[in-house]
Structures are given as structure tokens and as C-alpha cells.
Steps between C-alpha positions, in 0.01 A plus 500: 500500500244722335569698184274777388518614139360842433478658161714807436303825489651687210263798532630570846843571353368772268574844639209735557574839350388779728512750208207335321164628629187302422272670255137439597181586317218542748134516391217560747191705458484587873717814536567441871610141455708597191676783682576304813627207305709725265656672804571165664659356185710816457626459867627155398698654215255439212451735211123506487271610217145510643188508293125523584393266216619234257466736201747752644743224598489338159567828326826535690614145564764499222654821649529349843676167422371358829635210698161436658132591459282546805131543429169504679282214378164689495508831318250684278558422134788258466553265797836390632510161328417655154769763568759229570411328168528825310827608660653162421444562133741795537721352778496121463569319827447798718431385863190646669321536830127521510356680809151414603252498776323200340580141562395155388612194315363625164712819523806301601457267201445792263824666620687164480390466138640838394770403244826666424668559836462479876200664672439520873161568648531720811208569735433856608594635741847377436761497771804702385767249602316215328442704189863594488603134520254409216640784290856385555400148397373631162774749413769403247837382609712782648204730566378518858315733734713688754425445864 
């Protein structure tokens, strides 16, 4: 006789409310990348506020009450990691995704050391389905992308 004891998954019992749309702040200095990503996120049911730079995003972050920040890592002026630190002064614990074409152990360690909430490093170009799964993993309970 074999007995298998599995822990109960309480989170699975929580209903996902379809009426709550994810609010995403998107920051990328490349207009084409920003527009394509904003359109893609909107097609998944997100309310997207897109900005060309960190300064613009920071000026409006309190108005947006975002569930998630998605930012390019390398931008003129304020980079993505600095933006995350600044946003978290206004929105403590806000989850974030950093998009980058760069890679390396130093970058991964720097991102891992960002305090105050979860941050995922996503390599460009990002596959839509994989990015959607990563976004869902970071969203608060009851807030999900639509398929």
C-alpha cells in the first residue's frame, strides 16, 4: 500500500474575477516596441499606460494604480532598474518585468538584488505566450489576463 500526501492548494480555490482588468504601466523608449507591446497587452485585456521614458511614467504612476510595471532596461536618462526603485517608493511591492536584449550573470544578479517586490528579467524579443504566462504569475490574486 502506498499513500501519497499532497498539500492542499488554497490559491486554486480562489475565484478569478473576469471583471478586473490588469493595469500595466509600460515604459520603453523604442516607439515600435512600445506600440506593439501595448497593443498586445491590450488584446489580453490589460489597461495599458505607455510611456517613452521613466520621467513621464513617474509623473503619472500615482494616477494609474498599476498592478504591474513593464520596463525596458536600457533607456536614455533613467534606466529600468532605477525606475523600478523609484516607482516602489510610490507603489511599494509593485511587481515588475525588465525587458532587455542584454544578458549575463552580472545583470541577473543585479536584478535579483532589487528589493521590494518580484522582478522578472525577460529577454527581447519576448514570445507572446511566454510573456503572458510571466505576467499572470506576477499579477495580484484575482487579476488575470484574458485568453
